[in-house]
Structures are given as C-alpha cells and as structure tokens.
N, C-alpha and C positions, 0 to 999 in steps of 0.2 A: 343561754344555749352554749355561751363560748368554750372554747378549749373541750366542748363535751367529745368523750372517746363511746363511738360504738363498735360497737363485735357484732357481727352478721357471721352466723353460719349456713352451712349449706351454699355457699357462696359459687358454686357453677351449676346449682338447681334453675328450675324458670322463675321461681316469685323473686329468688335473692337475684338474679340478674337484675328483673326490673326494680328492685327496692335499689340494689347498688347505682344504677343511672340515676336515679332520681335525687339519691343522697348525696351525689357527688358535684350536685347541685347548688350545694349548702356550704360556702369556703370557711363557716366558723365552725364547724365540725370536724374528728378526725376518724375516718374509718377503717377499719379493720376486716377483712374480709378472711375466714376459715372456708376452706372446702377438706375433703373427705383425704386427698394427697397428705395436708398437715400434720404433725404429731399430735398426742395429747398433750406432752409436753408444751409444746407452743400456744394450742389451744388455751393451757391452763393460763402459762404468762399472761395472755391478752385478757385474762378473766379475772385477773388482782387487779386491775383499776379499771374496767369496763364500765362505764354507767349506764349504758342503756345496751341489753343484749336481744338482738333478734335471731333468736334458736329456729331456724328455717330448714336445718339439717333433719335427714329424715330417709327412709326405704318406704317404697310401698307395689313393688314388687322385684323383688330380690329373689336369687336363685334357690335360695334356701331360708324356710322358715325361722332359722335361729337368726338370721340378720335382722327381723323384726325386734329381736328383743335387743339386742348389741348395739343396734345403729338408732332405735327410737326408745325404749325404757332407758336402756343404761348409759348411753350417752346425754340423755336428761339428767339421768340424776348425777353422771360425774359430775356438770355442768352445777347443778345447784348445789353440791357438795362445795364445789371449789369458790362458787358464791357466797355461802352463809359463814364459811371459813374466815372471808374478808372481814365481817363484823361492821360492815357500814355499807352503806344504801347503796343499791343499786334496783334496776328494773329490768326483767325478763319479760319478754315478748314471745310466745310460743306460739309455732302453728298445727293445730290438731287438724282432726278430720272430723264430721260427722259421722265417720263410720267407727268413731267411738263407741256409739252408741249400738255397734252391731255385733255379732258373736263369730268376727273373722280374725283370723292372727293379726292381721293389719291393725282392725277396730281395737281387740283389746293391748296390743300395743300402746297404743295411745293413751286408749284411758288410764292405763295404768302409770307411764309418765304424766297424765294429769295428774294422776292421784298423789305420786311422788310430788309434784310443785305444792301442790295445794295442803298438803300434809308438811313439807319441811322449808318451806320458804317464809323465812321472819324477819331475816333483817331487810330483806329488801321489798319489794311487791311485783309482782307477775298480771301477766294479762293472757287470756288465754283464747284464741281465736278457733273456733270448729269450722273448716273450712269445706265446702259442699264442692266439686268438679271444679276448677279453675282454669280459665282459658286465655288467650291470648298470645302475645309473641313471643317466641324463642321457647312455647311449649314443644316437646319433644312430640313428634308422629308417633304412631304404631307404638305406643308404650300406655300410659293410661289415661289418656284424654281422646276420647272419642269425638270432640271439637278438633282437635289437632289432627285427628288422623282425616277428618274430613276434608278440612282446608286443604291439607298438604296431596291427597288423592285427587280432589277436582282440578289443585293448581297443576297437577302432574297428567291431568286428562286418565287416573286411572276410578276403577269401578268402586263403588260405595258397596257395603254389604251392613245391608238395615236389618237384622234379626225379629225385631218386633219394634215396629211403623206407630205403635201406640206407648211405647214405654215412656213414661214422663221424667226428663233428666231436669235436676236441679243443679244450675251452675250460678258462677261467681265471674265476674271482667276482671283481671290482673291489675288493670289499673285502680280499678275502685280498691282491691285487695289492698294495694299500695300506699292509696291515698288515704287508709283508712291507718296503714303500718306508720306512716311519714307523721301523720298527725299522732302519733302519740309521744313523739318528742316534746310535746310542748302539753301534754297532759299531767296533773301532778296525782300523786297515788301515794299513801301511805305505808308504811313499813308495814309490812305479815298479811295485807290487802290481796286480795286475790280477785280478778274482773273478769268476767266472762264478756266478750265482746264480738258482735254481730258487725261483719261489713257493711251491711244497711242495704246493699239492693241486691238482690238475689233472684235470678229469672230461672222462669220456666219454660220448658217446651217439649214436645214431644220428639223422639228420633228421627220418625219420618219428617217431620216438618224441618228440624234441622237439618235434614240433609238435602232437601228441598230447596230450603231457602241458601246453603251453599253451593248449590250447583248453581242456581240461577247468578252468581257470581261472574260466573263465568261465559253462560249465553248473553249477557247484561252487553258484554264488548260489541258482538253480533247485535243485538238488537238498540242500544244505545241507552237501555231505560237502566237508571242509575238507582240503588239499593233506598230501600224507604228509611234516610237517616234519621227522621222524626221518630222512627221506633229506635229506641236505644240500645235493644238486645241485635235489631239489623244492621244497624250503625256499628256497635261494637265487633260482630262476626265478620263485617264487609273489612274494617278493620285487620283483624284477624290474618282474613286469610289473602290478602295482598302480601302478605311477609312469609307466604310458604310460595310465592310465584318462582321460577327460576329466575337466573339473573338475566337471563337473554329473552325476558317473555311480560316485562315490564312494558311494553308497548306494544300498540295495534293497529293497525292502519284504521282511514274513516273513507267512505265514497265520495270521490270528489266529481263533483258533476261540473262541466264546462261548457261554454258556447260561445256565441260571438259578444255576450257582456259582460262575460268575464269567469267567475267560478263560485260554487254554492257548496257547502257542506253540513249535516247536520251534525252537531256534538254531544248534545244530551237529550234525555226522555224523560220524564218521571210522569208515574200517573196520576200524582196530584199537584204537580206544578209545572206541567205544560212543555214546554222543549226549546231547546236554544240551538239556532243553525249560525253560521258566518258566513258571507256572501266578500266577494272581490267585484269591484265593478271598475269596469276602461275608463277612463276621461271622456264625458261627453253622454256618456250611455246614462239610460234611465230606467230604473226597475219600476216594476210594483203599477197603477193605475188598476187597484181592484180595490175591492171593499168588500167587510165581513160582517153578517150578522152579529154574530156574538163573539165569535173571536177577538180579541184585542193583543196587543202587541206593543212592544217595548223597542226603538229601534238607537244605536248609538255607534257612532261613528269613532274608530280607533284607531286609521289612519286616512290623510287626505282629508280633500275638502269636497262638500257634497250640501245640496238643498231638498229639503224635504217639504211637499206640499201635500194637503189636505183639503178637502171638502163634504159637507154634508152632501150625501144624495138627495137630500131635499131643497138643498141652498145652492147657490153661485157664489158664493165668496169663497175664495180660496186662502186659506193659511199656510205662510212660510217660514220656516227654521232653516235658516245658514247654520251648517255644523262642521267640525270639525276635530281631528283627531289631536289636533293640538291643546285644547279645551272640550274634552270628554262632555257632552252633553246627551242625555235620557231624554226622547220623544214620545209620548203617549201615543198611541193610535187606534180611537176608541171607535168600537163597532158603528155601521151607519156612515162611516167618512171613508169615502175614497180617496186612495194615498198612493205616493210617488216618492221615489230618491234619486237626485240624479248627482254626478259626478262632477261638481264645477269645477276640479281642480286639473292639474296637469299632470300627474301621479297615480298611481292605481288607488281607490278607495278600498279600504276594511272596514265593513260594518257589522256589527254583533244584534243578533234580531230575537228576542224572548218571544215567544207565543203563550196565552195562556192554557193552551190547550195542544194536544202532540196531532199531528196532522193526519187525517183520515183520508185516503185516495176515495172512499164511498161517499165521504159527508165531508167535501174540500172545505165548504162555508167561505167561498173565494169567487167573487162574480167581477168580471171585466165592466171597466168604467171608467174614461180618463177623467184625471182629474179638470 
C-alpha cells in the first residue's frame, strides 16, 4: 500500500466525507479529493496516476433531470475513458444505487453508468456497490435521507411527518459502507474483472418504527433510559441522532437529591441492564441499612474512604470491606443481605452504584434492617 495514490470524487458528499476521514488515518497513502468545483482538467490530471479511484460523485435530487445524465452517466464515462487511455492497471470503485433496478431518471442514470463500466473497463478492474439508503453523521437533512431529516427534526424539536407508518425502509449505516470501501484497498482484483459488492449489514425498519425510535432519544434525556445499544440499528441511529444536536444542546441536567447525609442522583437507566446512580456522603455518615429480596447492587467508591458492611438476614456474622477511591474496588451486594456504607474519611465520599433493576416506587424491594 506504500505510496499508493487514492482519488475520491464527490469529496463534499456525505459518504465521501466519512471515507476521507478514515483514509487520512493511513499515513502510507496519498489521497486526492475532487469535488464539483474542480474542473475536468483537474480531474483528468489526477486520473493519470491514481491507483484506486473511489467514484462517489453524483446527484439524486437535481433541479432538472438533465443533471442525471451529465453528473451520473457522463461523468462516469469520462472517468472510465481517461483511465482506459492510461493502458496500466487501476481499480475503480463506484457507488451505485439499488434504484438502478427502478424505472426513474435517477435509477436509469445509475444503471447506464454501471453498464458503461461493465462494457469498457478492460485495463483495470471495477467494484460496483448498489447502495440502499445510507444514514449516519454528516448526512444532509431535508434532502434524500429520511433518517437525517427525522434526526434533525427531533434534535431541533420539530414535528415529524409520517405519511405511511408501515412503509418498509432498507438502509445501511455509513460506517459499515466506509469499512467495506476501505477494505477494497487490500483486495486484489484482476484486469477486466467487474465485482458486484455488498456492504454486508442491511437494516429494515418501518417508517413508523423509525420515527418512534428517534423520538425516544429526546425523551430518554428526561427518563434517563439509554437506547438499546445491543441492537445494532438502534445503536447506529442513536449515534447519528447525537450529531444533529444544536451546539448548545449537548448537555442536560439531572435531578440532584440532597439531605443531611449528602446528595444522590440517578445517571442512567436501562430496560435490560438496570440503572446507575451516584451519591456523595459526608464524613461519619452511614447510608443504607436495608436489604433486597431480588435486587442486587454493585458499590464502588471513586473518591474518599469508606467501610461497607453486610450481613445475611438469617445470620449474625458481619462482613466488612474497606474501600477507597485511591484503589477502586467493586463490592457485590447479594439479595438477602442487609448492607450499609459509611464514610470513614475526612473528605466527601463519592460512590457509584449499579443495580440490576430500575427502581420502582410501587415495588421498591427495599426493607429496613440494621446491619
């Protein structure tokens, strides 16, 4: 890969922006980015010695249908003609669309561009990606991505328009697309070979479910419930939504509860993984002295010094652990053990707690009993 020259067209576009950020992490390659403000002469100059060409330029919502012909089909044919005149090997990677199978001006122009590549690429090789809707950071809202539009609107407290909640969308995440594109740098192909490539992970979701999911990201800031990041699509949608937040809206406040012992606030909740909360405890103060039937907890002191004590409600023997923020140690609290934690130091003690279930005021599963 040393001294390899990479050419990326459509550099101002959504996919290309993500690709270029990944490519700039690779010190051993030389990357040239071409956008629509560059002349054909400039493009032609760089096509003479580029080893790999990511042809990502194109239009899908132009002002006139003529632009489909010029910016999709004709630009692709120009690139192929210049590359074939070199008489030496190159690799062309072309971003087409699943709409190439449809009877519309955009789809037709992409299909014609594909056909030109299949017919005239001889001295080099080509890889064709037929992409469905792509979503992710830096995608333009209110353009051609419903995910981008929904993320932008929810982040800016604007209503969503859902014409058909049962409409099924097929989408791919931009990082999955870019990962596949970058892998092409090390994939060997033969001259004259045309490869039809797939990104790999394609998601399906109804328009109604998409709207519901993205709207939940905003309300989660009040409920403290985190998205289901075990679900790959929801994880990617949440990552995408965060990038559409206004610059003054990255933070949000938590409810701080204070009393003569110190303070406490809930941080995160999960339907599948319980919740996390944090407390501060003044010197000499003890918290707890209660037990749970099913709920389990993990205690970890992250500042100050403390003593954790617990005892089976069926016995008399007390178990003790000295804990300190200098050497963070997790202590598991099993059910059926009454427990407490005391600040034994001279400064404020800060403790992080994890519980395996979200606190339910109707069923608190908490019974007072001194250790």
